[in-house]
mmCIF file as Biopython writes it, N, C-alpha, C and O atoms, coordinates in Angstrom:
data_model
#
loop_
_atom_site.group_PDB
_atom_site.id
_atom_site.type_symbol
_atom_site.label_atom_id
_atom_site.label_alt_id
_atom_site.label_comp_id
_atom_site.label_asym_id
_atom_site.label_entity_id
_atom_site.label_seq_id
_atom_site.pdbx_PDB_ins_code
_atom_site.Cartn_x
_atom_site.Cartn_y
_atom_site.Cartn_z
_atom_site.occupancy
_atom_site.B_iso_or_equiv
_atom_site.auth_seq_id
_atom_site.auth_asym_id
_atom_site.pdbx_PDB_model_num
ATOM 1   N N  . MET A ? 1  ? -22.314 -1.526  -26.162 1.0 0.0 1  A 1 
ATOM 2   C CA . MET A ? 1  ? -21.142 -1.934  -25.871 1.0 0.0 1  A 1 
ATOM 3   C C  . MET A ? 1  ? -21.789 -2.540  -24.253 1.0 0.0 1  A 1 
ATOM 4   O O  . MET A ? 1  ? -22.392 -1.749  -23.528 1.0 0.0 1  A 1 
ATOM 5   N N  . ASP A ? 2  ? -21.485 -4.613  -23.649 1.0 0.0 2  A 1 
ATOM 6   C CA . ASP A ? 2  ? -22.068 -4.251  -22.977 1.0 0.0 2  A 1 
ATOM 7   C C  . ASP A ? 2  ? -21.314 -4.005  -21.078 1.0 0.0 2  A 1 
ATOM 8   O O  . ASP A ? 2  ? -20.153 -3.616  -20.957 1.0 0.0 2  A 1 
ATOM 9   N N  . LYS A ? 3  ? -22.054 -4.255  -20.025 1.0 0.0 3  A 1 
ATOM 10  C CA . LYS A ? 3  ? -20.976 -3.957  -19.337 1.0 0.0 3  A 1 
ATOM 11  C C  . LYS A ? 3  ? -20.352 -4.723  -19.575 1.0 0.0 3  A 1 
ATOM 12  O O  . LYS A ? 3  ? -20.357 -5.598  -20.441 1.0 0.0 3  A 1 
ATOM 13  N N  . ILE A ? 4  ? -19.368 -4.305  -18.349 1.0 0.0 4  A 1 
ATOM 14  C CA . ILE A ? 4  ? -18.247 -5.482  -17.748 1.0 0.0 4  A 1 
ATOM 15  C C  . ILE A ? 4  ? -17.853 -5.429  -16.773 1.0 0.0 4  A 1 
ATOM 16  O O  . ILE A ? 4  ? -16.874 -4.747  -16.470 1.0 0.0 4  A 1 
ATOM 17  N N  . ILE A ? 5  ? -18.892 -6.553  -15.542 1.0 0.0 5  A 1 
ATOM 18  C CA . ILE A ? 5  ? -18.698 -6.291  -14.225 1.0 0.0 5  A 1 
ATOM 19  C C  . ILE A ? 5  ? -17.564 -6.760  -14.045 1.0 0.0 5  A 1 
ATOM 20  O O  . ILE A ? 5  ? -16.980 -7.309  -14.980 1.0 0.0 5  A 1 
ATOM 21  N N  . VAL A ? 6  ? -16.846 -6.621  -12.474 1.0 0.0 6  A 1 
ATOM 22  C CA . VAL A ? 6  ? -15.678 -7.763  -12.089 1.0 0.0 6  A 1 
ATOM 23  C C  . VAL A ? 6  ? -15.947 -7.040  -10.921 1.0 0.0 6  A 1 
ATOM 24  O O  . VAL A ? 6  ? -16.664 -6.133  -10.497 1.0 0.0 6  A 1 
ATOM 25  N N  . ILE A ? 7  ? -14.709 -8.147  -10.437 1.0 0.0 7  A 1 
ATOM 26  C CA . ILE A ? 7  ? -15.116 -7.871  -8.900  1.0 0.0 7  A 1 
ATOM 27  C C  . ILE A ? 7  ? -13.708 -7.619  -8.290  1.0 0.0 7  A 1 
ATOM 28  O O  . ILE A ? 7  ? -12.781 -8.372  -8.592  1.0 0.0 7  A 1 
ATOM 29  N N  . TYR A ? 8  ? -13.467 -6.218  -7.147  1.0 0.0 8  A 1 
ATOM 30  C CA . TYR A ? 8  ? -12.347 -5.715  -6.906  1.0 0.0 8  A 1 
ATOM 31  C C  . TYR A ? 8  ? -13.055 -5.272  -5.845  1.0 0.0 8  A 1 
ATOM 32  O O  . TYR A ? 8  ? -14.164 -4.746  -5.749  1.0 0.0 8  A 1 
ATOM 33  N N  . LYS A ? 9  ? -11.539 -5.827  -4.421  1.0 0.0 9  A 1 
ATOM 34  C CA . LYS A ? 9  ? -12.136 -5.973  -3.607  1.0 0.0 9  A 1 
ATOM 35  C C  . LYS A ? 9  ? -13.646 -6.511  -2.776  1.0 0.0 9  A 1 
ATOM 36  O O  . LYS A ? 9  ? -14.495 -5.797  -2.244  1.0 0.0 9  A 1 
ATOM 37  N N  . GLY A ? 10 ? -13.617 -7.699  -2.867  1.0 0.0 10 A 1 
ATOM 38  C CA . GLY A ? 10 ? -15.029 -7.684  -2.833  1.0 0.0 10 A 1 
ATOM 39  C C  . GLY A ? 10 ? -16.567 -7.274  -3.505  1.0 0.0 10 A 1 
ATOM 40  O O  . GLY A ? 10 ? -17.682 -7.752  -3.716  1.0 0.0 10 A 1 
ATOM 41  N N  . LYS A ? 11 ? -16.048 -6.469  -3.614  1.0 0.0 11 A 1 
ATOM 42  C CA . LYS A ? 11 ? -17.599 -5.954  -4.473  1.0 0.0 11 A 1 
ATOM 43  C C  . LYS A ? 11 ? -17.566 -5.370  -6.059  1.0 0.0 11 A 1 
ATOM 44  O O  . LYS A ? 11 ? -16.620 -5.115  -6.804  1.0 0.0 11 A 1 
ATOM 45  N N  . GLU A ? 12 ? -19.073 -5.273  -6.239  1.0 0.0 12 A 1 
ATOM 46  C CA . GLU A ? 12 ? -19.199 -5.158  -7.572  1.0 0.0 12 A 1 
ATOM 47  C C  . GLU A ? 12 ? -18.771 -3.912  -8.117  1.0 0.0 12 A 1 
ATOM 48  O O  . GLU A ? 12 ? -18.693 -2.814  -7.567  1.0 0.0 12 A 1 
ATOM 49  N N  . TYR A ? 13 ? -18.423 -4.363  -9.657  1.0 0.0 13 A 1 
ATOM 50  C CA . TYR A ? 13 ? -17.521 -3.158  -9.993  1.0 0.0 13 A 1 
ATOM 51  C C  . TYR A ? 13 ? -17.901 -2.883  -11.419 1.0 0.0 13 A 1 
ATOM 52  O O  . TYR A ? 13 ? -18.205 -3.970  -11.910 1.0 0.0 13 A 1 
ATOM 53  N N  . MET A ? 14 ? -18.057 -1.659  -12.557 1.0 0.0 14 A 1 
ATOM 54  C CA . MET A ? 14 ? -18.320 -2.018  -13.795 1.0 0.0 14 A 1 
ATOM 55  C C  . MET A ? 14 ? -17.002 -1.489  -14.078 1.0 0.0 14 A 1 
ATOM 56  O O  . MET A ? 14 ? -16.458 -0.689  -13.317 1.0 0.0 14 A 1 
ATOM 57  N N  . ILE A ? 15 ? -16.433 -1.940  -15.224 1.0 0.0 15 A 1 
ATOM 58  C CA . ILE A ? 15 ? -14.992 -1.316  -16.065 1.0 0.0 15 A 1 
ATOM 59  C C  . ILE A ? 15 ? -15.450 -0.218  -17.161 1.0 0.0 15 A 1 
ATOM 60  O O  . ILE A ? 15 ? -15.805 -0.482  -18.309 1.0 0.0 15 A 1 
ATOM 61  N N  . ILE A ? 16 ? -15.395 0.669   -16.758 1.0 0.0 16 A 1 
ATOM 62  C CA . ILE A ? 16 ? -15.213 2.919   -18.079 1.0 0.0 16 A 1 
ATOM 63  C C  . ILE A ? 16 ? -14.476 2.673   -18.740 1.0 0.0 16 A 1 
ATOM 64  O O  . ILE A ? 16 ? -14.729 3.004   -19.898 1.0 0.0 16 A 1 
ATOM 65  N N  . HIS A ? 17 ? -13.224 2.015   -18.522 1.0 0.0 17 A 1 
ATOM 66  C CA . HIS A ? 17 ? -12.417 2.043   -19.638 1.0 0.0 17 A 1 
ATOM 67  C C  . HIS A ? 17 ? -10.841 1.537   -19.096 1.0 0.0 17 A 1 
ATOM 68  O O  . HIS A ? 17 ? -10.149 1.794   -18.111 1.0 0.0 17 A 1 
ATOM 69  N N  . GLN A ? 18 ? -10.653 0.436   -20.652 1.0 0.0 18 A 1 
ATOM 70  C CA . GLN A ? 18 ? -9.178  -0.240  -20.423 1.0 0.0 18 A 1 
ATOM 71  C C  . GLN A ? 18 ? -8.000  0.190   -20.942 1.0 0.0 18 A 1 
ATOM 72  O O  . GLN A ? 18 ? -7.937  0.297   -22.166 1.0 0.0 18 A 1 
ATOM 73  N N  . PHE A ? 19 ? -7.026  0.467   -20.260 1.0 0.0 19 A 1 
ATOM 74  C CA . PHE A ? 19 ? -5.061  1.152   -20.755 1.0 0.0 19 A 1 
ATOM 75  C C  . PHE A ? 19 ? -4.114  0.432   -21.385 1.0 0.0 19 A 1 
ATOM 76  O O  . PHE A ? 19 ? -3.352  -0.212  -20.664 1.0 0.0 19 A 1 
ATOM 77  N N  . ALA A ? 20 ? -3.970  0.381   -22.566 1.0 0.0 20 A 1 
ATOM 78  C CA . ALA A ? 20 ? -2.944  -0.884  -23.207 1.0 0.0 20 A 1 
ATOM 79  C C  . ALA A ? 20 ? -1.550  -0.690  -21.983 1.0 0.0 20 A 1 
ATOM 80  O O  . ALA A ? 20 ? -0.325  -0.780  -21.906 1.0 0.0 20 A 1 
ATOM 81  N N  . SER A ? 21 ? -2.507  -0.438  -21.343 1.0 0.0 21 A 1 
ATOM 82  C CA . SER A ? 21 ? -0.777  -0.453  -20.402 1.0 0.0 21 A 1 
ATOM 83  C C  . SER A ? 21 ? -1.583  -1.563  -19.470 1.0 0.0 21 A 1 
ATOM 84  O O  . SER A ? 21 ? -1.483  -1.816  -18.269 1.0 0.0 21 A 1 
ATOM 85  N N  . GLY A ? 22 ? -1.993  -1.836  -19.980 1.0 0.0 22 A 1 
ATOM 86  C CA . GLY A ? 22 ? -3.269  -2.717  -18.843 1.0 0.0 22 A 1 
ATOM 87  C C  . GLY A ? 22 ? -4.126  -2.608  -17.673 1.0 0.0 22 A 1 
ATOM 88  O O  . GLY A ? 22 ? -4.348  -3.718  -17.191 1.0 0.0 22 A 1 
ATOM 89  N N  . TYR A ? 23 ? -4.651  -1.703  -17.086 1.0 0.0 23 A 1 
ATOM 90  C CA . TYR A ? 23 ? -4.430  -0.666  -16.001 1.0 0.0 23 A 1 
ATOM 91  C C  . TYR A ? 23 ? -6.277  -0.296  -16.289 1.0 0.0 23 A 1 
ATOM 92  O O  . TYR A ? 23 ? -6.570  -0.414  -17.479 1.0 0.0 23 A 1 
ATOM 93  N N  . CYS A ? 24 ? -7.212  0.026   -15.567 1.0 0.0 24 A 1 
ATOM 94  C CA . CYS A ? 24 ? -8.577  -0.080  -16.339 1.0 0.0 24 A 1 
ATOM 95  C C  . CYS A ? 24 ? -8.858  1.155   -14.900 1.0 0.0 24 A 1 
ATOM 96  O O  . CYS A ? 24 ? -8.228  1.294   -13.852 1.0 0.0 24 A 1 
ATOM 97  N N  . GLU A ? 25 ? -10.351 2.057   -15.569 1.0 0.0 25 A 1 
ATOM 98  C CA . GLU A ? 25 ? -10.838 2.754   -14.828 1.0 0.0 25 A 1 
ATOM 99  C C  . GLU A ? 25 ? -12.111 1.966   -14.778 1.0 0.0 25 A 1 
ATOM 100 O O  . GLU A ? 25 ? -12.544 1.438   -15.803 1.0 0.0 25 A 1 
ATOM 101 N N  . ILE A ? 26 ? -12.935 1.830   -13.240 1.0 0.0 26 A 1 
ATOM 102 C CA . ILE A ? 26 ? -14.030 0.878   -12.245 1.0 0.0 26 A 1 
ATOM 103 C C  . ILE A ? 26 ? -14.473 2.246   -11.867 1.0 0.0 26 A 1 
ATOM 104 O O  . ILE A ? 26 ? -13.968 3.325   -11.556 1.0 0.0 26 A 1 
ATOM 105 N N  . ALA A ? 27 ? -15.829 1.630   -12.062 1.0 0.0 27 A 1 
ATOM 106 C CA . ALA A ? 27 ? -16.602 2.891   -11.065 1.0 0.0 27 A 1 
ATOM 107 C C  . ALA A ? 27 ? -17.948 1.415   -9.792  1.0 0.0 27 A 1 
ATOM 108 O O  . ALA A ? 27 ? -18.632 0.485   -10.218 1.0 0.0 27 A 1 
ATOM 109 N N  . GLU A ? 28 ? -17.819 1.752   -8.765  1.0 0.0 28 A 1 
ATOM 110 C CA . GLU A ? 28 ? -18.895 0.983   -8.079  1.0 0.0 28 A 1 
ATOM 111 C C  . GLU A ? 28 ? -20.050 0.946   -8.444  1.0 0.0 28 A 1 
ATOM 112 O O  . GLU A ? 28 ? -20.682 1.923   -8.846  1.0 0.0 28 A 1 
ATOM 113 N N  . LEU A ? 29 ? -20.402 -0.018  -8.362  1.0 0.0 29 A 1 
ATOM 114 C CA . LEU A ? 29 ? -22.122 -0.624  -9.291  1.0 0.0 29 A 1 
ATOM 115 C C  . LEU A ? 29 ? -23.125 -0.009  -8.511  1.0 0.0 29 A 1 
ATOM 116 O O  . LEU A ? 29 ? -24.208 0.353   -8.971  1.0 0.0 29 A 1 
ATOM 117 N N  . THR A ? 30 ? -22.570 0.181   -6.648  1.0 0.0 30 A 1 
ATOM 118 C CA . THR A ? 30 ? -23.664 1.000   -6.034  1.0 0.0 30 A 1 
ATOM 119 C C  . THR A ? 30 ? -24.300 2.300   -5.848  1.0 0.0 30 A 1 
ATOM 120 O O  . THR A ? 30 ? -25.333 2.811   -5.414  1.0 0.0 30 A 1 
ATOM 121 N N  . LYS A ? 31 ? -22.769 2.694   -6.587  1.0 0.0 31 A 1 
ATOM 122 C CA . LYS A ? 31 ? -22.450 4.157   -6.312  1.0 0.0 31 A 1 
ATOM 123 C C  . LYS A ? 31 ? -22.121 4.955   -7.645  1.0 0.0 31 A 1 
ATOM 124 O O  . LYS A ? 31 ? -21.421 5.941   -7.415  1.0 0.0 31 A 1 
ATOM 125 N N  . GLY A ? 32 ? -22.454 4.773   -8.991  1.0 0.0 32 A 1 
ATOM 126 C CA . GLY A ? 32 ? -22.624 5.205   -10.025 1.0 0.0 32 A 1 
ATOM 127 C C  . GLY A ? 32 ? -21.254 5.680   -9.959  1.0 0.0 32 A 1 
ATOM 128 O O  . GLY A ? 32 ? -20.474 5.612   -9.010  1.0 0.0 32 A 1 
ATOM 129 N N  . GLN A ? 33 ? -21.037 6.306   -11.438 1.0 0.0 33 A 1 
ATOM 130 C CA . GLN A ? 33 ? -19.591 6.668   -11.976 1.0 0.0 33 A 1 
ATOM 131 C C  . GLN A ? 33 ? -18.565 8.219   -11.547 1.0 0.0 33 A 1 
ATOM 132 O O  . GLN A ? 33 ? -17.746 8.958   -12.094 1.0 0.0 33 A 1 
ATOM 133 N N  . HIS A ? 34 ? -19.211 8.077   -10.323 1.0 0.0 34 A 1 
ATOM 134 C CA . HIS A ? 34 ? -19.017 9.614   -9.502  1.0 0.0 34 A 1 
ATOM 135 C C  . HIS A ? 34 ? -17.379 8.693   -9.123  1.0 0.0 34 A 1 
ATOM 136 O O  . HIS A ? 34 ? -16.355 8.854   -9.786  1.0 0.0 34 A 1 
ATOM 137 N N  . GLU A ? 35 ? -17.454 8.142   -8.417  1.0 0.0 35 A 1 
ATOM 138 C CA . GLU A ? 35 ? -15.650 7.865   -8.396  1.0 0.0 35 A 1 
ATOM 139 C C  . GLU A ? 35 ? -15.389 6.375   -8.778  1.0 0.0 35 A 1 
ATOM 140 O O  . GLU A ? 35 ? -15.788 5.213   -8.695  1.0 0.0 35 A 1 
ATOM 141 N N  . ILE A ? 36 ? -14.381 7.280   -9.285  1.0 0.0 36 A 1 
ATOM 142 C CA . ILE A ? 36 ? -13.695 5.983   -10.389 1.0 0.0 36 A 1 
ATOM 143 C C  . ILE A ? 36 ? -12.336 5.808   -10.042 1.0 0.0 36 A 1 
ATOM 144 O O  . ILE A ? 36 ? -11.456 6.664   -10.139 1.0 0.0 36 A 1 
ATOM 145 N N  . GLU A ? 37 ? -12.152 4.016   -9.407  1.0 0.0 37 A 1 
ATOM 146 C CA . GLU A ? 37 ? -10.833 4.062   -9.530  1.0 0.0 37 A 1 
ATOM 147 C C  . GLU A ? 37 ? -10.030 3.819   -10.174 1.0 0.0 37 A 1 
ATOM 148 O O  . GLU A ? 37 ? -10.581 3.850   -11.274 1.0 0.0 37 A 1 
ATOM 149 N N  . LEU A ? 38 ? -8.482  3.438   -10.428 1.0 0.0 38 A 1 
ATOM 150 C CA . LEU A ? 38 ? -7.564  3.210   -11.466 1.0 0.0 38 A 1 
ATOM 151 C C  . LEU A ? 38 ? -7.133  2.320   -11.328 1.0 0.0 38 A 1 
ATOM 152 O O  . LEU A ? 38 ? -6.421  2.651   -10.379 1.0 0.0 38 A 1 
ATOM 153 N N  . VAL A ? 39 ? -6.755  0.589   -11.589 1.0 0.0 39 A 1 
ATOM 154 C CA . VAL A ? 39 ? -6.174  -1.014  -10.509 1.0 0.0 39 A 1 
ATOM 155 C C  . VAL A ? 39 ? -5.724  -1.304  -11.727 1.0 0.0 39 A 1 
ATOM 156 O O  . VAL A ? 39 ? -6.039  -0.589  -12.678 1.0 0.0 39 A 1 
ATOM 157 N N  . HIS A ? 40 ? -4.962  -2.339  -11.870 1.0 0.0 40 A 1 
ATOM 158 C CA . HIS A ? 40 ? -4.484  -2.769  -12.218 1.0 0.0 40 A 1 
ATOM 159 C C  . HIS A ? 40 ? -5.462  -3.979  -12.865 1.0 0.0 40 A 1 
ATOM 160 O O  . HIS A ? 40 ? -6.375  -4.390  -12.148 1.0 0.0 40 A 1 
ATOM 161 N N  . PHE A ? 41 ? -5.296  -4.522  -14.132 1.0 0.0 41 A 1 
ATOM 162 C CA . PHE A ? 41 ? -6.641  -5.853  -14.395 1.0 0.0 41 A 1 
ATOM 163 C C  . PHE A ? 41 ? -5.990  -6.443  -13.625 1.0 0.0 41 A 1 
ATOM 164 O O  . PHE A ? 41 ? -6.729  -6.365  -12.643 1.0 0.0 41 A 1 
ATOM 165 N N  . SER A ? 42 ? -5.140  -6.996  -13.304 1.0 0.0 42 A 1 
ATOM 166 C CA . SER A ? 42 ? -4.732  -8.427  -13.231 1.0 0.0 42 A 1 
ATOM 167 C C  . SER A ? 42 ? -5.382  -8.638  -11.735 1.0 0.0 42 A 1 
ATOM 168 O O  . SER A ? 42 ? -5.340  -9.791  -11.304 1.0 0.0 42 A 1 
ATOM 169 N N  . GLU A ? 43 ? -6.218  -7.220  -10.572 1.0 0.0 43 A 1 
ATOM 170 C CA . GLU A ? 43 ? -6.109  -7.506  -9.104  1.0 0.0 43 A 1 
ATOM 171 C C  . GLU A ? 43 ? -7.840  -7.345  -9.724  1.0 0.0 43 A 1 
ATOM 172 O O  . GLU A ? 43 ? -8.680  -7.134  -8.850  1.0 0.0 43 A 1 
ATOM 173 N N  . LEU A ? 44 ? -8.221  -7.421  -10.846 1.0 0.0 44 A 1 
ATOM 174 C CA . LEU A ? 44 ? -9.866  -7.878  -11.219 1.0 0.0 44 A 1 
ATOM 175 C C  . LEU A ? 44 ? -10.363 -9.320  -11.070 1.0 0.0 44 A 1 
ATOM 176 O O  . LEU A ? 44 ? -9.553  -10.247 -11.092 1.0 0.0 44 A 1 
ATOM 177 N N  . THR A ? 45 ? -11.376 -9.480  -10.953 1.0 0.0 45 A 1 
ATOM 178 C CA . THR A ? 45 ? -12.219 -10.742 -11.202 1.0 0.0 45 A 1 
ATOM 179 C C  . THR A ? 45 ? -13.183 -10.677 -11.818 1.0 0.0 45 A 1 
ATOM 180 O O  . THR A ? 45 ? -14.187 -10.104 -11.394 1.0 0.0 45 A 1 
ATOM 181 N N  . LEU A ? 46 ? -13.082 -11.473 -13.414 1.0 0.0 46 A 1 
ATOM 182 C CA . LEU A ? 46 ? -14.201 -11.733 -13.770 1.0 0.0 46 A 1 
ATOM 183 C C  . LEU A ? 46 ? -15.695 -12.021 -13.772 1.0 0.0 46 A 1 
ATOM 184 O O  . LEU A ? 46 ? -15.938 -13.151 -14.195 1.0 0.0 46 A 1 
ATOM 185 N N  . THR A ? 47 ? -16.605 -11.418 -13.470 1.0 0.0 47 A 1 
ATOM 186 C CA . THR A ? 47 ? -17.778 -12.276 -13.208 1.0 0.0 47 A 1 
ATOM 187 C C  . THR A ? 47 ? -18.402 -12.352 -14.503 1.0 0.0 47 A 1 
ATOM 188 O O  . THR A ? 47 ? -17.974 -11.816 -15.525 1.0 0.0 47 A 1 
ATOM 189 N N  . LEU A ? 48 ? -19.769 -13.274 -14.358 1.0 0.0 48 A 1 
ATOM 190 C CA . LEU A ? 48 ? -20.404 -13.391 -15.681 1.0 0.0 48 A 1 
ATOM 191 C C  . LEU A ? 48 ? -20.961 -12.387 -15.564 1.0 0.0 48 A 1 
ATOM 192 O O  . LEU A ? 48 ? -20.824 -11.847 -14.466 1.0 0.0 48 A 1 
ATOM 193 N N  . ASN A ? 49 ? -21.699 -11.782 -16.449 1.0 0.0 49 A 1 
ATOM 194 C CA . ASN A ? 49 ? -22.263 -10.660 -17.107 1.0 0.0 49 A 1 
ATOM 195 C C  . ASN A ? 49 ? -24.064 -10.387 -16.587 1.0 0.0 49 A 1 
ATOM 196 O O  . ASN A ? 49 ? -24.650 -10.817 -17.580 1.0 0.0 49 A 1 
ATOM 197 N N  . LYS A ? 50 ? -25.203 -9.902  -15.558 1.0 0.0 50 A 1 
ATOM 198 C CA . LYS A ? 50 ? -26.383 -10.491 -15.162 1.0 0.0 50 A 1 
ATOM 199 C C  . LYS A ? 50 ? -26.776 -9.344  -16.116 1.0 0.0 50 A 1 
ATOM 200 O O  . LYS A ? 50 ? -27.962 -9.130  -16.369 1.0 0.0 50 A 1 
#
């Protein structure tokens, strides 16, 4: 599965998991997957995959 890259608060994140409720687990690309944030999909901006 391809990585889905999004912008959140001006930084690039990767979606780890998206729940049916619309919330997503995301991890900042530069920090790896150790710091996961839970945010609603409506707060994210989709980007083109690199």
